[in-house]
DODRENVEX-688137 format. One line per field, with one value per residue (C-alpha): residue number from 0; x, y, z. Coordinates in pm, 1 decimal. Layout:
// residues N
num	NUM / ...
xx	X / ...
yy	Y / ...
zz	Z / ...
END
This chain:
// residues 197
num	0 / 1 / 2 / 3 / 4 / 5 / 6 / 7 / 8 / 9 / 10 / 11 / 12 / 13 / 14 / 15 / 16 / 17 / 18 / 19 / 20 / 21 / 22 / 23 / 24 / 25 / 26 / 27 / 28 / 29 / 30 / 31 / 32 / 33 / 34 / 35 / 36 / 37 / 38 / 39 / 40 / 41 / 42 / 43 / 44 / 45 / 46 / 47 / 48 / 49 / 50 / 51 / 52 / 53 / 54 / 55 / 56 / 57 / 58 / 59 / 60 / 61 / 62 / 63 / 64 / 65 / 66 / 67 / 68 / 69 / 70 / 71 / 72 / 73 / 74 / 75 / 76 / 77 / 78 / 79 / 80 / 81 / 82 / 83 / 84 / 85 / 86 / 87 / 88 / 89 / 90 / 91 / 92 / 93 / 94 / 95 / 96 / 97 / 98 / 99 / 100 / 101 / 102 / 103 / 104 / 105 / 106 / 107 / 108 / 109 / 110 / 111 / 112 / 113 / 114 / 115 / 116 / 117 / 118 / 119 / 120 / 121 / 122 / 123 / 124 / 125 / 126 / 127 / 128 / 129 / 130 / 131 / 132 / 133 / 134 / 135 / 136 / 137 / 138 / 139 / 140 / 141 / 142 / 143 / 144 / 145 / 146 / 147 / 148 / 149 / 150 / 151 / 152 / 153 / 154 / 155 / 156 / 157 / 158 / 159 / 160 / 161 / 162 / 163 / 164 / 165 / 166 / 167 / 168 / 169 / 170 / 171 / 172 / 173 / 174 / 175 / 176 / 177 / 178 / 179 / 180 / 181 / 182 / 183 / 184 / 185 / 186 / 187 / 188 / 189 / 190 / 191 / 192 / 193 / 194 / 195 / 196
xx	-1992.0 / -1984.0 / -1692.1 / -1762.1 / -1696.3 / -1404.8 / -1226.9 / -864.9 / -764.0 / -413.5 / -184.2 / -157.5 / -76.9 / -172.0 / 107.6 / 207.8 / 66.7 / 237.1 / 242.9 / 399.2 / 627.3 / 834.6 / 1171.3 / 1461.2 / 1710.5 / 1964.6 / 1713.3 / 1503.2 / 1795.5 / 1981.3 / 1652.2 / 1561.9 / 1914.8 / 1952.7 / 1591.8 / 1602.2 / 1612.9 / 1956.0 / 2088.6 / 1968.7 / 1608.2 / 1478.9 / 1291.8 / 1185.9 / 975.5 / 624.1 / 629.6 / 316.3 / 248.7 / -16.2 / -165.0 / -300.7 / -56.6 / -268.2 / -288.2 / 90.8 / 109.0 / -110.4 / 103.2 / 439.6 / 330.4 / 436.5 / 774.9 / 840.3 / 793.1 / 1112.2 / 1217.3 / 984.3 / 1166.3 / 1210.1 / 885.6 / 910.4 / 682.4 / 740.6 / 612.8 / 543.1 / 388.6 / 14.8 / 63.7 / 251.4 / 0.6 / -290.9 / -115.9 / -73.1 / -441.4 / -556.4 / -338.2 / -417.5 / -625.2 / -804.0 / -604.6 / -915.4 / -1189.8 / -1526.9 / -1828.5 / -2003.0 / -1703.2 / -1492.9 / -1645.4 / -1519.2 / -1236.1 / -1013.1 / -1048.2 / -957.5 / -650.6 / -537.1 / -585.1 / -400.8 / -105.5 / -76.8 / -136.4 / 170.8 / -23.2 / -284.1 / -525.6 / -648.2 / -907.8 / -839.2 / -1014.2 / -882.8 / -746.4 / -800.4 / -532.9 / -556.9 / -511.2 / -863.9 / -1050.3 / -1289.8 / -1599.8 / -1449.1 / -1160.8 / -819.7 / -628.8 / -312.5 / -141.1 / 100.2 / 354.8 / 542.0 / 742.9 / 699.7 / 510.1 / 779.2 / 1053.3 / 862.7 / 796.6 / 1164.3 / 1309.8 / 1050.9 / 777.3 / 963.2 / 985.0 / 1114.0 / 1158.1 / 1138.0 / 1196.1 / 883.2 / 979.4 / 1019.8 / 666.4 / 529.9 / 706.4 / 579.7 / 218.5 / 245.1 / 379.9 / 87.7 / -160.5 / -3.9 / -40.6 / -408.0 / -335.8 / -554.0 / -630.0 / -261.4 / -187.1 / -457.5 / -327.5 / 6.8 / -139.9 / -68.5 / -368.0 / -531.4 / -806.6 / -1013.6 / -799.8 / -953.2 / -975.8 / -1330.6 / -1370.9 / -1633.1 / -1333.4 / -1187.6 / -1482.4 / -1246.3 / -1125.6 / -1451.0 / -1551.0
yy	-452.9 / -472.7 / -307.4 / -38.0 / -159.9 / 83.8 / 229.5 / 310.3 / 104.9 / 149.0 / 173.6 / 546.8 / 814.7 / 1182.0 / 1258.5 / 931.5 / 632.5 / 295.5 / 142.2 / -182.0 / -280.9 / -590.4 / -594.2 / -822.5 / -829.1 / -605.6 / -320.5 / -408.1 / -479.1 / -149.9 / 44.0 / -92.9 / -39.5 / 317.7 / 435.6 / 534.1 / 355.8 / 270.0 / 379.1 / 48.2 / 164.6 / 317.6 / 644.6 / 670.0 / 351.7 / 346.6 / 217.8 / 77.5 / 127.0 / -63.9 / 39.7 / -315.8 / -567.0 / -860.2 / -730.9 / -705.2 / -1065.3 / -1172.4 / -980.6 / -1106.8 / -1455.3 / -1394.0 / -1276.0 / -1596.3 / -1468.8 / -1411.3 / -1048.2 / -978.8 / -1159.3 / -852.0 / -701.3 / -340.3 / -132.9 / 223.8 / 496.1 / 811.0 / 1147.2 / 1175.9 / 1506.5 / 1322.0 / 1037.6 / 1281.8 / 1482.5 / 1165.0 / 1078.0 / 1427.5 / 1414.0 / 1054.3 / 914.4 / 580.8 / 319.5 / 216.4 / 399.4 / 433.6 / 541.1 / 831.4 / 921.7 / 1031.7 / 1239.1 / 980.8 / 733.0 / 990.0 / 1232.1 / 953.4 / 863.1 / 1227.2 / 1247.4 / 919.3 / 1034.1 / 1363.1 / 1224.6 / 1157.4 / 887.2 / 624.1 / 423.5 / 66.5 / -90.9 / -463.1 / -725.9 / -731.9 / -1069.1 / -1294.7 / -1499.2 / -1768.6 / -1492.9 / -1550.0 / -1242.9 / -1063.6 / -871.9 / -529.5 / -363.5 / -236.0 / 59.1 / 34.2 / 361.7 / 382.9 / 663.1 / 791.7 / 1098.8 / 1377.0 / 1151.2 / 882.0 / 1140.4 / 1301.5 / 959.0 / 864.1 / 1203.6 / 1383.2 / 1161.6 / 869.8 / 880.7 / 525.8 / 192.2 / -137.5 / -492.0 / -685.4 / -1006.1 / -1196.2 / -1090.4 / -1206.8 / -1542.3 / -1587.9 / -1513.1 / -1741.8 / -2023.3 / -1986.3 / -1988.0 / -2308.6 / -2462.6 / -2352.6 / -2120.2 / -1848.2 / -1670.2 / -1635.5 / -1529.2 / -1262.3 / -1127.0 / -1049.0 / -850.8 / -477.0 / -283.0 / -116.0 / 139.0 / 344.8 / 628.7 / 968.1 / 1097.5 / 1041.1 / 911.9 / 1179.5 / 1416.6 / 1196.0 / 1151.6 / 1114.7 / 784.0 / 646.5 / 412.3
zz	1177.1 / 798.9 / 624.0 / 364.4 / 10.6 / -22.9 / 277.1 / 349.3 / 652.5 / 787.7 / 1085.4 / 1145.4 / 1400.2 / 1405.6 / 1159.3 / 986.3 / 802.9 / 752.3 / 405.9 / 286.7 / 2.2 / -75.3 / -247.4 / -320.4 / -30.2 / -207.9 / -190.5 / 114.3 / 348.2 / 297.4 / 300.2 / 643.9 / 781.6 / 656.2 / 664.8 / 298.9 / -32.6 / -174.3 / -512.9 / -664.4 / -607.0 / -929.6 / -864.6 / -1230.0 / -1207.2 / -1064.9 / -709.3 / -542.3 / -172.2 / 20.8 / 357.0 / 404.6 / 554.9 / 437.5 / 81.5 / 86.5 / 210.4 / -79.4 / -327.7 / -200.5 / -90.2 / 271.1 / 141.1 / -51.1 / -407.2 / -600.9 / -589.5 / -294.8 / -14.8 / 208.0 / 336.4 / 447.0 / 667.8 / 548.9 / 779.9 / 579.8 / 654.6 / 629.4 / 449.0 / 174.5 / 154.9 / 139.5 / -133.2 / -339.4 / -300.8 / -395.5 / -706.6 / -802.0 / -1084.2 / -1085.7 / -1275.3 / -1471.3 / -1658.1 / -1484.3 / -1688.3 / -1516.1 / -1301.9 / -1600.6 / -1883.3 / -2133.6 / -2185.7 / -2356.5 / -2063.1 / -1819.2 / -2027.9 / -2026.0 / -1648.8 / -1598.1 / -1806.7 / -1611.7 / -1262.4 / -1046.1 / -859.9 / -940.4 / -729.0 / -754.5 / -527.9 / -491.6 / -277.9 / 78.1 / 192.2 / 491.8 / 670.0 / 402.3 / 139.3 / 9.3 / -121.3 / 111.9 / -6.5 / 67.7 / -112.5 / -15.9 / -156.3 / -362.0 / -443.6 / -735.7 / -728.0 / -1033.2 / -1127.4 / -873.0 / -630.1 / -636.5 / -578.4 / -290.9 / -139.6 / -138.5 / -47.1 / 167.8 / 309.7 / 467.9 / 846.4 / 900.7 / 723.2 / 910.9 / 789.7 / 888.6 / 706.9 / 1038.8 / 1138.1 / 801.4 / 842.6 / 1198.3 / 1101.8 / 799.4 / 1016.2 / 1257.7 / 968.7 / 832.8 / 1179.5 / 1187.6 / 1482.6 / 1333.7 / 1660.2 / 1742.3 / 1384.3 / 1390.2 / 1721.6 / 1556.0 / 1265.8 / 1266.2 / 1394.5 / 1096.2 / 1154.3 / 912.1 / 783.2 / 868.8 / 515.2 / 399.2 / 47.4 / -16.5 / -7.7 / -281.7 / -512.9 / -806.1 / -652.8 / -516.6 / -799.4
END
């Protein structure tokens, strides 16, 4: 079945959704051990969360890029994630969706969250024809993420390394079997028309 051009696909339960981030070990290690980000984590900086495991692998190079050696699976509340989406602005201007570029810039400056739709990736990290959501959190959204929404934080670097090793050995079936199960997220994009383009 063909994937919609834009669709949030994620590992989720009735009350939580799993997103991915990658950090240097001094942040990622303590975060996974304590289930919350350490003092070295900067809440005043925009932080990007990704529901797609494969997009995270593309971004962090399977956990081999400098400063992104620790890959985290962060389980957060769906209420928090949905709030961020409702209060997000697209990270780029879209003619017809925004009244004009100035209006988009005002919305972007006020919004505590922003959305980018980037090509999803296959096991070789090549772009696929459908897109994956990235959600940037700043200000109020970043603070809520760190202090209210997190349910658990797990270090999935060993999983990333194992899948990468299987891909290198051309064991694609075995690699795919280890991927987290990501299903369409039950928040229709027609409820989020402001993010649909």
